[in-house]
C-alpha positions as CSV (number, residue, x, y, z in Angstrom):
1,M,-5.2,6.0,-29.7
2,E,-6.3,9.2,-31.4
3,L,-5.5,12.3,-29.3
4,K,-7.1,15.7,-29.7
5,T,-5.0,18.7,-30.8
6,Y,-5.0,21.9,-28.8
7,K,-3.4,25.3,-29.0
8,T,-2.1,25.7,-25.4
9,I,-1.4,22.1,-24.3
10,K,0.1,19.0,-25.8
11,L,-1.1,15.4,-25.2
12,E,1.1,12.3,-25.4
13,V,0.6,8.7,-24.4
14,F,3.5,6.6,-23.1
15,E,3.8,3.1,-21.7
16,N,0.5,2.5,-23.6
17,S,-1.8,3.8,-20.8
18,A,-0.2,6.9,-19.2
19,L,-1.5,10.2,-20.5
20,L,1.0,13.2,-20.4
21,I,-0.7,16.6,-20.4
22,K,1.9,19.3,-21.2
23,L,1.1,22.9,-20.6
24,N,2.3,24.6,-23.8
25,R,2.8,28.4,-23.5
26,P,6.6,28.3,-23.1
27,K,7.1,32.0,-24.1
28,V,5.2,33.0,-20.9
29,L,6.5,30.1,-18.8
30,N,3.2,28.2,-19.3
31,A,1.2,30.9,-17.5
32,F,-2.6,30.3,-17.3
33,N,-5.1,32.1,-19.5
34,L,-8.7,31.3,-20.2
35,E,-7.9,29.2,-23.3
36,L,-5.3,27.1,-21.5
37,I,-7.7,26.5,-18.6
38,S,-10.5,25.4,-21.0
39,E,-8.2,23.1,-23.0
40,F,-6.6,21.7,-19.8
41,L,-10.0,20.9,-18.3
42,D,-11.0,19.1,-21.5
43,A,-7.8,17.1,-21.5
44,L,-8.4,16.1,-17.8
45,E,-11.9,15.0,-18.6
46,F,-10.5,12.9,-21.5
47,G,-8.0,11.2,-19.1
48,K,-10.7,10.7,-16.5
49,K,-13.2,9.0,-18.9
50,S,-10.9,7.1,-21.1
51,K,-10.8,3.4,-20.2
52,A,-7.4,3.1,-22.0
53,I,-5.8,5.6,-19.5
54,N,-4.6,4.4,-16.1
55,I,-2.4,7.3,-15.0
56,I,-2.4,11.0,-15.8
57,C,0.8,13.0,-15.7
58,I,1.2,16.8,-16.0
59,T,4.2,18.9,-16.9
60,G,5.3,22.1,-18.7
61,E,6.8,22.7,-22.1
62,G,10.2,24.4,-22.0
63,K,12.1,25.5,-18.9
64,A,9.1,25.9,-16.5
65,F,6.3,23.8,-15.0
66,S,4.1,26.9,-14.8
67,A,4.5,30.5,-13.7
68,G,0.9,30.7,-12.6
69,G,-1.1,33.8,-13.6
70,D,-0.1,35.8,-16.7
71,L,1.3,39.1,-15.3
72,N,0.6,41.0,-18.6
73,A,-3.1,40.0,-18.4
74,M,-3.1,41.1,-14.8
75,D,-1.7,44.4,-15.7
76,S,-4.1,45.0,-18.5
77,K,-7.0,43.6,-16.6
78,S,-7.8,41.3,-19.5
79,D,-8.6,37.6,-20.2
80,M,-9.1,35.8,-16.9
81,F,-8.4,39.1,-15.0
82,A,-11.1,41.2,-16.7
83,G,-14.1,42.9,-15.2
84,D,-15.1,44.4,-11.9
85,V,-15.0,42.6,-8.6
86,K,-18.3,40.7,-9.2
87,E,-17.2,39.7,-12.7
88,L,-13.7,38.6,-11.5
89,R,-15.2,36.4,-8.8
90,E,-17.4,34.7,-11.4
91,L,-14.4,34.2,-13.7
92,Y,-12.6,32.4,-10.9
93,R,-15.6,30.2,-10.1
94,S,-16.2,29.2,-13.8
95,G,-12.5,29.2,-14.8
96,I,-9.5,28.2,-12.8
97,Q,-11.4,26.9,-9.8
98,Q,-12.8,24.2,-12.0
99,I,-9.3,22.7,-12.2
100,P,-9.2,21.5,-8.5
101,R,-12.8,20.3,-8.8
102,V,-12.1,18.1,-11.8
103,I,-8.7,16.9,-10.5
104,S,-10.4,15.9,-7.2
105,S,-13.0,13.9,-9.1
106,I,-10.5,11.7,-10.8
107,D,-9.8,8.3,-9.2
108,K,-6.7,7.6,-11.3
109,P,-3.3,8.6,-9.9
110,I,-2.2,12.1,-11.1
111,I,1.5,12.8,-11.1
112,A,3.2,16.2,-11.6
113,F,6.5,16.2,-13.5
114,V,7.8,19.5,-12.1
115,N,10.5,20.2,-14.6
116,G,11.2,23.8,-13.6
117,P,9.7,26.7,-11.6
118,A,6.2,26.1,-10.2
119,V,5.1,29.5,-9.1
120,G,1.7,30.8,-7.8
121,A,-1.1,28.9,-9.5
122,G,1.6,26.6,-11.0
123,C,2.7,25.7,-7.5
124,D,-0.9,25.1,-6.6
125,L,-1.4,22.8,-9.6
126,A,1.5,20.7,-8.5
127,C,0.0,20.5,-5.1
128,M,-3.3,19.3,-6.5
129,C,-1.6,16.2,-8.0
130,D,-1.1,13.0,-5.9
131,L,2.6,12.8,-6.4
132,R,5.3,15.3,-7.5
133,L,8.5,14.1,-9.3
134,V,10.8,17.1,-9.2
135,S,13.8,18.1,-11.2
136,E,16.8,19.1,-9.1
137,K,16.6,22.5,-10.7
138,A,12.9,23.1,-10.0
139,I,11.6,25.6,-7.4
140,F,8.3,26.1,-5.8
141,K,6.9,29.5,-4.8
142,E,3.6,30.5,-3.4
143,S,4.1,34.0,-4.7
144,F,0.6,35.5,-4.2
145,I,1.6,37.7,-1.2
146,N,4.2,39.3,-3.4
147,L,1.4,40.6,-5.6
148,S,-1.0,41.4,-2.7
149,L,-3.1,38.3,-3.7
150,V,-4.3,35.0,-2.2
151,S,-4.4,31.6,-3.7
152,G,-7.6,32.1,-5.6
153,D,-7.5,28.7,-7.3
154,G,-7.8,26.9,-4.0
155,G,-4.2,25.8,-3.8
156,S,-3.8,26.6,-0.1
157,F,-6.4,23.8,0.6
158,F,-4.0,21.2,-1.0
159,L,-0.8,22.8,0.3
160,E,-1.8,22.5,4.0
161,K,-2.6,18.8,3.5
162,I,0.8,18.2,2.1
163,V,3.1,20.2,4.3
164,G,1.0,20.9,7.4
165,Y,-0.5,24.1,8.7
166,A,2.7,25.8,10.1
167,K,4.8,25.2,7.0
168,A,1.9,26.1,4.6
169,M,1.5,29.4,6.5
170,D,5.3,30.1,6.2
171,L,5.2,29.6,2.5
172,L,2.0,31.6,2.0
173,L,3.0,34.6,4.2
174,T,6.6,34.9,3.0
175,G,6.2,34.0,-0.7
176,R,9.7,32.7,-0.6
177,K,11.4,30.2,-2.9
178,V,11.6,26.5,-2.0
179,D,14.3,24.6,-3.8
180,S,14.1,20.9,-4.6
181,A,16.1,19.8,-1.5
182,E,13.7,21.6,0.8
183,A,10.7,20.5,-1.2
184,L,11.8,16.9,-0.6
185,S,12.4,17.5,3.1
186,I,8.9,19.0,3.7
187,G,7.0,16.5,1.6
188,L,6.3,18.8,-1.3
189,A,8.4,16.6,-3.6
190,T,7.9,12.9,-3.8
191,Q,11.3,12.4,-5.4
192,V,14.0,14.7,-6.7
193,L,15.5,13.5,-10.0
194,D,18.6,14.5,-12.1
195,E,17.8,17.3,-14.5
196,S,19.8,15.6,-17.3
197,S,17.6,12.5,-17.3
198,F,14.5,13.9,-15.7
199,M,11.8,12.9,-18.2
200,N,13.3,9.4,-18.6
201,K,13.3,8.8,-14.9
202,C,9.7,10.1,-14.7
203,H,8.7,7.6,-17.3
204,L,10.4,4.9,-15.5
205,F,8.6,5.7,-12.2
206,V,5.3,5.6,-14.0
207,S,6.2,2.4,-15.7
208,K,6.7,0.7,-12.3
209,L,3.3,2.0,-11.1
210,L,1.6,0.6,-14.3
211,K,2.9,-2.9,-13.4
212,L,0.9,-2.9,-10.2
213,P,-2.8,-3.9,-10.0
214,Q,-4.6,-0.9,-11.4
215,V,-8.0,-1.2,-9.7
216,A,-6.2,-1.6,-6.3
217,L,-4.0,1.5,-7.2
218,R,-7.1,3.6,-7.7
219,M,-8.8,2.2,-4.6
220,N,-5.8,3.0,-2.4
221,K,-6.0,6.6,-3.7
222,L,-9.7,6.7,-2.9
223,G,-9.2,5.2,0.5
224,L,-6.6,7.8,1.5
225,K,-8.8,10.7,0.2
226,N,-11.7,9.3,2.2
227,A,-9.6,9.2,5.4
228,I,-8.9,12.9,5.1
229,S,-12.6,13.8,5.1
230,S,-14.2,11.1,7.3
231,N,-14.3,10.1,10.9
232,L,-13.0,6.7,11.9
233,D,-16.3,4.9,11.8
234,Q,-17.1,6.3,8.3
235,H,-13.6,5.5,7.0
236,L,-13.7,1.9,8.3
237,E,-17.1,1.4,6.7
238,Y,-15.8,2.7,3.4
239,M,-12.6,0.6,3.5
240,S,-14.6,-2.6,4.2
241,A,-16.5,-2.0,1.0
242,L,-13.3,-1.4,-1.0
243,Q,-11.5,-4.4,0.6
244,S,-14.4,-6.8,0.0
245,I,-14.4,-5.9,-3.7
246,L,-10.7,-6.3,-4.1
247,Q,-10.6,-9.5,-2.1
248,R,-12.8,-11.1,-4.7
249,S,-10.9,-9.8,-7.7
250,E,-8.8,-11.9,-10.1
251,D,-5.8,-9.7,-9.5
252,H,-5.9,-10.5,-5.7
253,E,-6.4,-14.2,-6.2
254,D,-3.6,-14.4,-8.8
255,L,-1.1,-12.5,-6.6
256,V,-1.9,-14.6,-3.5
257,K,-1.2,-17.8,-5.5
258,K,2.1,-16.3,-6.8
259,F,3.2,-15.5,-3.2
260,L,2.3,-19.0,-2.0
261,S,4.1,-20.6,-4.9
262,R,7.3,-19.0,-3.8
263,S,7.2,-20.3,-0.2
């Protein structure tokens, strides 16, 4: 598979059908700028549309997942922080806010490999993913309050759904650090993995998912997302449609036969 080359991200494919998108601005701890946002969105669209890709993974180059916004650009009011109030608002709409929109449109599982600090918009990006595999040395921090800001990329929308209203409010209003142990206890981390073998164990986790029926994997994701935004009657109607499709699939029929052959 031929992969596009970018300046601020790297692409890899492992296990034949897992796409790894790596934020690649390690000198600034993979902080966002307009170029990274544009290239990241392009890579997400590739992962979304490619029939060869079943799972999308996101991580950071070097020692951080992402430090969020670039403080130097904030200070100089340049790049994604340029312009007056009206111009800034439009930059958010057309720029970083497109990330949650695209991520939310993808039916394939999206997994964050949180290899180090995930701060501000970096924390929010991790929350936008379906699962978060976390290094024991990683930390999460909703740091916006410390800069007199809010989660302008929409991360609070996802954070609340993961940890609940009270805990999300705690993290947003205090801007405190959450270590890997607490992240696991509040549901922010799916698993905490040894730092020394972190990427190998991430690959192993994905390898196990890829052995499962891929259409059913996507439909389970779609079903849970539908449950969040629907009432019971709407959700039951949606799930009956998904289930009827799956129940007449070759994957389902083969697996039923395998289970029966063991009895």
